[in-house]
N, C-alpha and C positions, 0 to 999 in steps of 0.2 A: 229598430235599426240602431246602428252604432252612434249616429248623430242625434238620437233622441226623437227622430220623426217616426211616424207609424206607417204601416200598410193598411189601407182601407179596403174592406171587402164589401162590395155591393151585391146583395142577393136580389137578382132580377129574373129568377126562374119561374116556371109555372108547374102546376101539379098535373101529372099525366092524366089525360082523360077528362080534365075539368076545364071548361071554357069560363074564363073570368068574365062576369057580367059587365064590368066597366069596359074592358077591352072589346067585348062584343058590341056594346052600345056605340063605341067609336069606330068600329070596323077595323080594328087592328088585332094582330095575333097575340100580343102580350100586353099586360097592363103597363109595363114600363114604356110602351110606345104611345100611350094616350097623350094627345096634345094638350099642353097647358101653356097659355100665352104664346102660341105659335111654335112651340118646341116640344119634342117628346119629353115626358116626365124624367126619364133617365138622363137626358142632356142637362137638366137643371141640377140633378144630384151630382153628376160628374163635374160640372163646372164649379159647383160649390166646394167639392172636395179638392179639385185641382188648384183652387185659389187659396187654400189653407196652407200656411207655412208649416203646419204640423204633419202634413201628409206627404210622404216621400213617394209612395207608389199606390196605385189603385188597381184592384183586381175585380172584375165583374164576373159573377157566376150566372150564366144564362143558358137555357136549353139549346138555343140555336144562335150562335154568335153571328151568323150572316144577317140576322135582323138588325144589327147595329152597323153594318158595313157602310151605310150612307151617312153616318153621323161622324163628322170630323172630330168632335170632342172624344168620341169613343175610340177612334183610331189613335188619337194622341196618347 
């Protein structure tokens, strides 16, 4: 970016036809939704990136964006 800040890319997709064992153990569709300290893993990642003065924009690559529809930090 012109102001020296970066765009962060979060890779939160899944492999087609493969059920992630960690996601299965927690009964969620994708590993990024596994709860850690009461919040999905991806919420912690997005909050950390959003709090960095070096990050201007965050892009999330995920198979099904509707999985993040209930996460306010993802909508932001």
